[in-house]
N, C-alpha and C positions, 0 to 999 in steps of 0.2 A: 830348285832355283825358283820356281813359282812362289814358294813359301818365303823365300828370301826377299823377293820383290814386294810381296804383300807386307812383310814386315818393315821394309824400308819406307813403303807408302805411309804406314802407320806412324813411323818416327817423324817423317816429314810433316804429317798432319798435325802431330803434337807440337812440332816446332812452330808451325804457321799459327796454330791456335794460341800458343804461348806468346808469340810475337804481336798478335792481334790484341790480346789482353794487355800486354805492356804499352802499346800504342793508345788503346782506349784509356788506360790509366793516366798516362801523360796528358791526354786531352782533357780528362775530367780535372786534372790539377790546374791547368792553364785556363780553362773556360771561365771560372768565376772572375779571374783578374781581367780577362778580355771583356767580359760583360760589364765589369765595374768601369773600365776605361770608356767604353761606348756610352754608358749611362752617364758618366761625369761630363763627357764632351757635349752630349746631347743637351743635359741639363744646363751647362754653361751657355750654350747657344741660346736656349730658350730664356734664360735669366737676362742675358745680354739684350736680347730683342725686347723683352718685357720692360726692361728699365728704360728703353728709349721711347716708350709710348706714354702719352698723357692725354687725359679725357677731359672734356669740357661739357658743363650741363647748364641749362638755363634755369630760371626761377621755379619751373615746374618739374624740375629734376629729369628733364628729357635730354638725352645725348645730343649735342649740338656740334662737337668737334672731336676728332681723333687726330692727335699730332704725333707723328713718328719721324724716324731719322731722315727720310727722303722727302718729306712733305706732310700734308694733312688732309683730312676729309672734313667738310662742312655739310651739316644736315640742317634742313629748314622745314618748318611745320606750318600748317594752316591754322585757322582760328580754333578748330575743334580738335587739334592735335595730330592730324594725319601728316605723315612725312611727305613733303612735296618734292624736295629736291636733295640731291647728293652730289656735291662737287669734290673732285679730287684736285688739290691745289699742290704747286710746287713749293719747295722750302722757302720759308719767310725770313727776311732779314730786317724788316722794318719794326722798330720798337713801338710800344704802345704810347698813349699820351694820358696824362693824369691831370685832372682839374680839381680846383678846391672852391668851396662855396660855404661862406662868403670868402672873398678874396682878402689878401693881407690889407691893412690899413689901420686907421685910428678909430677906436670905438669907445662908447661911453659906458659899456657894461660887458659882462662875460659873453663869449661867443661859442657856439657849437658848429665845428667845422666838418663838412662832409667832403670826402674824397671820392672822386670817381674815375675809373679807367676806361678808356676807349681803344680798341685795337683794329677798327675797320671791319666792314661787313663780312668780307670773305677772307679773313685772316685767321691766325691761329687762335686768338682770343686771350683775354687777360687771365692771368694766374693770380698774382698777389701784388699789393701795395705795401711798401716798407716805409717807415717814417720815424722821425725823432722830434722831440720837443725841447731838447737841451742845447740845441746849436750844433751838435756833432753831426757829422755826415753819415746818413744811414747806409746800410749794407743789407745783404740777404740774412744777416744774423739779428737785425734790428727788429722792433716791434712790427707786427703784421696788422694792417688796418682791417678792422671788422665792424666797428660802430663809429658813429660821429665823435670827433675829439673834442673834449670840453676845455676851453681855455679860460681861466679865471684870472690870470695875471699876464703882463706883457710876455710874448713868447715868440721865439724864431722857430718856425715849422719847416722842416726839411723832409722831402719824400720823393719816391720814384716808383714806377710800375715795372713789372716783369711779365712777359706773355708766356704762353704755353710752349712756344718754340724756343724759349731761352733768351729772347732779346730783352734788353733793359734800356729804358730811357735815361737821360742825364738827370742828375738830381736837381730838384727845383727847391727854391727857398722863398718863404713868405714870412713877413714880420707882422705881427698883430699887436698893436698898441692898445692896451687896455688899462687906462690910467688908474692907479691906486696910490696911496701914500708911499713915500719912499722907504728904503731900507737903509739902516745905519749900523755899521760894525766898527767898534773901536779896536785898533790894533796896537801892538807894542810900540812904545815911544823909543826915540833915538836920543839918548843922553850924551850931550856933548861936554867934553871937559871945559870946566868954567862955570858960568852962571846961566846956561841956557839948555834948551832941549827942543826936539822936533816931535810933535804929537802926530800920530799916523791913524789912518782909518780907511774905510771903503763905504762909498755911497752907491745905491742903485736908484736912479731917479724915477724908474718905472713909467717912463713916457711923458712925464710933465717936467717943466722948468723947475729945477731944484737948487736951493742954496744950502750951504752947510757952515757950521762953526764949531769950535770946541769949547766946552766949558772946563775950567780947571781952578784948582785951589788947594789949600792945606787939608780940607775935609771934603766929605761927599756933598756939602752944601755949595762947593766951588767958590763962587764969588767973583770969578773973573771969566772973560770970554774973549775968544779971538775975533777978528774981523770976519764978517760973513762973506763967502766966496761962492761962485757958481760951480755946480757939478754937471751942468748941462740937462738935457732931457732925453737921454738914451734909455736903453733897457738892460744894459750891462753893467759890470762892475766898474766903478770909477775910484781909482786910488786917490786920496786926498791927504793933505798934511798942513800943518801950521807950525811956525817957529815961535817960541816963547823965550823971553830974556829976563834978566834981573831976579834970578832965583837965588834962594839961600843955599849954602853949602850943606851937604850931608843931611838932606831933608826929604821927607816923603811928600809927594804931590799926587793928588787924584785929579782925573780927567775923564771926559767922555765926549763922544762925537754926537752932534745934533744935526738932523737934515730935515728941510721943510719944503713941501710943494703945496699947490693949491688945494689938495685933498687931505693934508694933515702933516703932523711932525713925528719923526722916528728918533728915538734916543738909544744910542749905543750903551753897552754895559760900561759900569765904572771900571776903571783900570788906574794903576798907580805906577809910579816910578821913584827912584831915590837918586838925588844928586850926589855927585862925587865929593869926598871930603877935602877940605883944604890941607895941603901938604906944604910945610914951610920949608924954605931953602936949607936951614941948618939940619932939618930932619932928613932931608934928602942926602945931605953930606954924611950924617951919621949912618944912615942905612948903606950908603955906598961903601963906607969903610968896614 
Protein backbone atom coordinates (compact mmCIF):
# COMPACT_ATOMS: atom_id res chain seq x y z
CA UNK A 1 0.00 0.00 0.00
CA UNK A 2 2.85 2.31 0.78
CA UNK A 3 4.25 1.70 -2.68
CA UNK A 4 0.88 2.53 -4.17
CA UNK A 5 0.74 5.87 -2.33
CA UNK A 6 4.25 6.75 -3.45
CA UNK A 7 3.35 5.91 -7.02
CA UNK A 8 0.20 8.07 -6.77
CA UNK A 9 2.19 11.02 -5.45
CA UNK A 10 4.61 10.68 -8.35
CA UNK A 11 1.73 10.71 -10.81
CA UNK A 12 0.20 13.78 -9.13
CA UNK A 13 3.59 15.49 -9.19
CA UNK A 14 3.91 14.87 -12.89
CA UNK A 15 0.38 16.22 -13.44
CA UNK A 16 1.12 19.41 -11.46
CA UNK A 17 4.42 19.86 -13.20
CA UNK A 18 2.74 19.40 -16.59
CA UNK A 19 0.01 21.92 -15.70
CA UNK A 20 2.63 24.45 -14.57
CA UNK A 21 4.41 24.06 -17.90
CA UNK A 22 1.15 24.61 -19.79
CA UNK A 23 0.35 27.75 -17.77
CA UNK A 24 3.88 29.09 -18.24
CA UNK A 25 3.57 28.49 -21.97
CA UNK A 26 0.27 30.41 -22.12
CA UNK A 27 1.77 33.31 -20.18
CA UNK A 28 4.73 33.45 -22.52
CA UNK A 29 2.35 33.55 -25.48
CA UNK A 30 0.26 36.39 -24.02
CA UNK A 31 3.12 38.44 -22.51
CA UNK A 32 4.44 40.03 -25.74
CA UNK A 33 0.96 41.24 -26.66
CA UNK A 34 0.38 42.68 -23.20
CA UNK A 35 3.73 44.44 -23.26
CA UNK A 36 2.98 45.84 -26.73
CA UNK A 37 -0.37 47.23 -25.53
CA UNK A 38 1.24 48.88 -22.49
CA UNK A 39 4.05 50.36 -24.60
CA UNK A 40 1.56 51.66 -27.20
CA UNK A 41 -0.65 53.32 -24.58
CA UNK A 42 2.37 54.86 -22.83
CA UNK A 43 3.81 56.12 -26.11
CA UNK A 44 0.44 57.61 -27.09
CA UNK A 45 0.20 59.48 -23.80
CA UNK A 46 3.76 60.79 -24.12
CA UNK A 47 3.19 61.84 -27.76
CA UNK A 48 -0.08 63.59 -26.91
CA UNK A 49 1.57 65.44 -24.06
CA UNK A 50 4.60 66.38 -26.13
CA UNK A 51 2.47 67.78 -28.95
CA UNK A 52 0.78 70.19 -26.54
CA UNK A 53 4.05 71.86 -25.51
CA UNK A 54 5.59 74.89 -27.27
CA UNK A 55 8.90 76.55 -26.39
CA UNK A 56 9.86 80.20 -26.80
CA UNK A 57 13.40 81.59 -26.97
CA UNK A 58 14.92 85.08 -26.95
CA UNK A 59 17.51 86.55 -29.33
CA UNK A 60 20.29 84.83 -27.34
CA UNK A 61 18.55 81.45 -27.72
CA UNK A 62 17.65 81.31 -24.02
CA UNK A 63 14.46 79.55 -23.00
CA UNK A 64 11.89 82.21 -22.10
CA UNK A 65 8.55 80.38 -22.26
CA UNK A 66 7.13 76.90 -22.02
CA UNK A 67 3.50 76.78 -23.12
CA UNK A 68 1.46 73.67 -22.37
CA UNK A 69 -2.18 72.67 -22.27
CA UNK A 70 -3.10 74.15 -18.88
CA UNK A 71 -0.92 77.25 -18.85
CA UNK A 72 2.64 78.36 -19.42
CA UNK A 73 5.89 79.18 -17.61
CA UNK A 74 7.76 82.46 -18.12
CA UNK A 75 11.52 82.72 -17.51
CA UNK A 76 13.41 86.01 -17.08
CA UNK A 77 17.15 86.74 -17.06
CA UNK A 78 19.47 89.47 -15.83
CA UNK A 79 22.01 91.35 -17.98
CA UNK A 80 24.67 88.64 -17.66
CA UNK A 81 22.29 85.76 -18.40
CA UNK A 82 21.38 84.51 -14.91
CA UNK A 83 17.80 83.33 -14.61
CA UNK A 84 16.03 85.69 -12.24
CA UNK A 85 12.45 84.62 -12.18
CA UNK A 86 10.11 81.80 -13.07
CA UNK A 87 6.38 82.41 -13.25
CA UNK A 88 3.71 79.81 -13.77
CA UNK A 89 0.83 81.46 -15.59
CA UNK A 90 -2.76 80.27 -16.23
CA UNK A 91 -3.98 79.57 -19.79
CA UNK A 92 -3.93 82.68 -22.01
CA UNK A 93 -6.79 83.78 -24.28
CA UNK A 94 -5.61 87.27 -25.31
CA UNK A 95 -4.29 87.42 -28.91
CA UNK A 96 -1.03 89.20 -29.80
CA UNK A 97 -0.77 92.53 -31.62
CA UNK A 98 1.11 93.21 -34.87
CA UNK A 99 2.47 96.57 -35.99
CA UNK A 100 3.88 97.66 -39.35
CA UNK A 101 6.60 100.23 -40.01
CA UNK A 102 6.19 102.32 -42.03
CA UNK A 103 2.41 102.42 -41.87
CA UNK A 104 0.23 102.36 -44.96
CA UNK A 105 0.05 105.56 -46.98
CA UNK A 106 1.27 107.31 -50.13
CA UNK A 107 4.99 107.32 -50.83
CA UNK A 108 7.22 108.61 -53.61
CA UNK A 109 9.50 105.56 -53.73
CA UNK A 110 9.67 101.84 -52.90
CA UNK A 111 9.21 100.88 -49.25
CA UNK A 112 10.67 98.22 -46.92
CA UNK A 113 7.97 97.23 -44.41
CA UNK A 114 8.90 95.70 -41.04
CA UNK A 115 6.27 93.74 -39.10
CA UNK A 116 6.53 93.31 -35.33
CA UNK A 117 4.53 91.12 -32.93
CA UNK A 118 3.85 91.94 -29.26
CA UNK A 119 2.12 89.53 -26.87
CA UNK A 120 2.55 91.17 -23.47
CA UNK A 121 5.30 90.79 -20.86
CA UNK A 122 3.92 87.77 -18.99
CA UNK A 123 2.04 86.10 -21.81
CA UNK A 124 2.63 83.01 -23.92
CA UNK A 125 4.72 84.92 -26.46
CA UNK A 126 4.53 85.42 -30.22
CA UNK A 127 4.84 82.46 -32.54
CA UNK A 128 4.51 83.55 -36.19
CA UNK A 129 3.27 86.42 -38.37
CA UNK A 130 1.40 85.43 -41.55
CA UNK A 131 0.89 87.86 -44.47
CA UNK A 132 -0.16 88.33 -48.10
CA UNK A 133 0.60 91.07 -50.63
CA UNK A 134 -1.95 90.17 -53.32
CA UNK A 135 -5.05 91.39 -51.49
CA UNK A 136 -6.16 87.90 -50.38
CA UNK A 137 -6.94 87.11 -46.74
CA UNK A 138 -3.98 85.42 -45.00
CA UNK A 139 -4.27 82.12 -43.13
CA UNK A 140 -1.82 79.90 -41.28
CA UNK A 141 -0.97 78.45 -44.72
CA UNK A 142 0.15 81.87 -46.03
CA UNK A 143 3.69 83.25 -46.15
CA UNK A 144 5.45 83.49 -42.78
CA UNK A 145 7.16 86.80 -42.06
CA UNK A 146 10.92 86.47 -41.54
CA UNK A 147 12.51 89.56 -43.14
CA UNK A 148 11.23 93.07 -44.06
CA UNK A 149 8.83 93.09 -47.02
CA UNK A 150 9.98 94.99 -50.10
CA UNK A 151 7.17 96.92 -51.82
CA UNK A 152 8.04 98.24 -55.27
CA UNK A 153 4.52 98.87 -56.57
CA UNK A 154 1.15 99.84 -55.06
CA UNK A 155 0.32 97.01 -52.64
CA UNK A 156 -2.42 95.90 -50.28
CA UNK A 157 -0.67 94.23 -47.33
CA UNK A 158 -2.71 91.95 -45.03
CA UNK A 159 -1.29 90.24 -41.94
CA UNK A 160 -1.96 88.76 -38.49
CA UNK A 161 0.03 87.19 -35.63
CA UNK A 162 -0.46 83.97 -33.70
CA UNK A 163 1.01 83.32 -30.23
CA UNK A 164 2.42 80.13 -28.72
CA UNK A 165 -0.87 79.48 -26.93
CA UNK A 166 -2.68 79.33 -30.29
CA UNK A 167 -4.44 82.71 -30.07
CA UNK A 168 -4.69 84.68 -33.35
CA UNK A 169 -5.47 88.35 -33.81
CA UNK A 170 -7.87 89.66 -36.46
CA UNK A 171 -6.42 90.27 -39.91
CA UNK A 172 -5.10 93.80 -40.44
CA UNK A 173 -5.05 95.56 -43.83
CA UNK A 174 -2.74 98.37 -44.95
CA UNK A 175 -2.53 99.98 -48.39
CA UNK A 176 0.75 101.36 -49.71
CA UNK A 177 0.49 103.76 -52.63
CA UNK A 178 3.79 103.84 -54.48
CA UNK A 179 3.10 105.81 -57.70
CA UNK A 180 4.40 104.34 -60.94
CA UNK A 181 3.20 104.55 -64.56
CA UNK A 182 -0.14 102.85 -65.18
CA UNK A 183 -0.75 99.39 -66.65
CA UNK A 184 -2.92 98.94 -69.75
CA UNK A 185 -4.32 95.66 -71.08
CA UNK A 186 -6.27 95.43 -74.34
CA UNK A 187 -9.16 92.97 -74.12
CA UNK A 188 -11.42 91.35 -76.71
CA UNK A 189 -13.83 93.71 -78.47
CA UNK A 190 -17.58 93.22 -78.57
CA UNK A 191 -18.73 93.35 -82.19
CA UNK A 192 -22.28 94.62 -82.54
CA UNK A 193 -24.37 93.64 -85.61
CA UNK A 194 -24.40 96.67 -87.86
CA UNK A 195 -21.66 99.25 -88.19
CA UNK A 196 -20.29 99.48 -84.60
CA UNK A 197 -18.24 97.74 -81.93
CA UNK A 198 -17.28 98.16 -78.27
CA UNK A 199 -13.56 98.20 -77.47
CA UNK A 200 -12.64 96.74 -74.07
CA UNK A 201 -9.61 96.84 -71.79
CA UNK A 202 -8.28 97.01 -68.22
CA UNK A 203 -6.37 99.88 -66.60
CA UNK A 204 -4.44 99.86 -63.31
CA UNK A 205 -3.84 103.52 -62.33
CA UNK A 206 -1.16 102.57 -59.73
CA UNK A 207 -2.10 105.29 -57.31
CA UNK A 208 -2.16 108.30 -59.62
CA UNK A 209 -4.96 110.02 -61.51
CA UNK A 210 -5.04 108.21 -64.86
CA UNK A 211 -6.80 108.81 -68.19
CA UNK A 212 -7.29 106.30 -70.98
CA UNK A 213 -8.37 106.12 -74.62
CA UNK A 214 -8.34 103.58 -77.47
CA UNK A 215 -6.47 103.95 -80.72
CA UNK A 216 -8.09 102.17 -83.67
CA UNK A 217 -7.99 101.90 -87.45
CA UNK A 218 -7.52 99.63 -90.48
CA UNK A 219 -3.79 99.08 -89.70
CA UNK A 220 -1.45 99.14 -86.71
CA UNK A 221 -0.89 102.80 -87.47
CA UNK A 222 -4.49 103.25 -86.25
CA UNK A 223 -5.29 106.85 -87.21
CA UNK A 224 -8.35 107.18 -84.95
CA UNK A 225 -8.74 107.73 -81.20
CA UNK A 226 -11.65 107.59 -78.78
CA UNK A 227 -12.34 110.41 -76.32
CA UNK A 228 -10.10 110.36 -73.22
CA UNK A 229 -11.83 109.24 -70.01
CA UNK A 230 -10.77 108.88 -66.38
CA UNK A 231 -9.80 105.53 -64.82
CA UNK A 232 -9.40 107.04 -61.33
CA UNK A 233 -6.36 106.78 -59.07
CA UNK A 234 -6.73 103.38 -57.40
CA UNK A 235 -4.35 100.43 -57.31
CA UNK A 236 -6.69 97.73 -58.59
CA UNK A 237 -8.01 96.65 -61.98
CA UNK A 238 -10.41 99.10 -63.65
CA UNK A 239 -12.46 97.68 -66.58
CA UNK A 240 -12.79 100.29 -69.34
CA UNK A 241 -14.50 100.45 -72.73
CA UNK A 242 -15.37 102.76 -75.61
CA UNK A 243 -17.98 102.44 -78.36
CA UNK A 244 -17.05 103.17 -81.98
CA UNK A 245 -19.44 103.48 -84.96
CA UNK A 246 -19.56 104.04 -88.75
CA UNK A 247 -17.46 100.96 -89.46
CA UNK A 248 -17.26 99.19 -92.80
CA UNK A 249 -18.86 95.75 -93.17
CA UNK A 250 -16.77 92.56 -93.27
CA UNK A 251 -13.58 94.50 -92.43
CA UNK A 252 -10.67 93.92 -90.04
CA UNK A 253 -9.95 96.74 -87.56
CA UNK A 254 -6.93 97.04 -85.26
CA UNK A 255 -7.06 98.70 -81.82
CA UNK A 256 -5.15 99.09 -78.54
CA UNK A 257 -5.69 100.67 -75.12
CA UNK A 258 -3.57 103.63 -73.99
CA UNK A 259 -3.37 104.79 -70.34
CA UNK A 260 -1.53 107.85 -69.04
CA UNK A 261 -0.70 109.34 -65.62
CA UNK A 262 1.86 111.89 -64.44
CA UNK A 263 4.65 109.30 -64.42
CA UNK A 264 4.19 107.90 -67.90
CA UNK A 265 2.09 106.22 -70.58
CA UNK A 266 1.29 102.52 -70.99
CA UNK A 267 0.21 100.87 -74.26
CA UNK A 268 -1.82 97.70 -74.43
CA UNK A 269 -1.05 95.08 -77.08
CA UNK A 270 -2.48 95.45 -80.57
CA UNK A 271 -5.68 93.44 -81.07
CA UNK A 272 -8.10 93.20 -83.96
CA UNK A 273 -11.68 92.29 -84.77
CA UNK A 274 -13.71 91.78 -87.94
CA UNK A 275 -17.08 93.38 -88.58
CA UNK A 276 -19.97 91.28 -89.73
CA UNK A 277 -20.75 90.97 -93.47
CA UNK A 278 -23.81 92.53 -95.04
CA UNK A 279 -26.64 90.03 -95.52
CA UNK A 280 -29.19 91.24 -98.12
CA UNK A 281 -32.89 90.51 -97.62
CA UNK A 282 -33.21 88.35 -100.78
CA UNK A 283 -30.27 86.24 -99.56
CA UNK A 284 -32.00 85.72 -96.29
CA UNK A 285 -35.11 84.63 -98.20
CA UNK A 286 -33.10 82.18 -100.35
CA UNK A 287 -31.34 80.76 -97.34
CA UNK A 288 -34.62 80.33 -95.50
CA UNK A 289 -35.98 78.28 -98.43
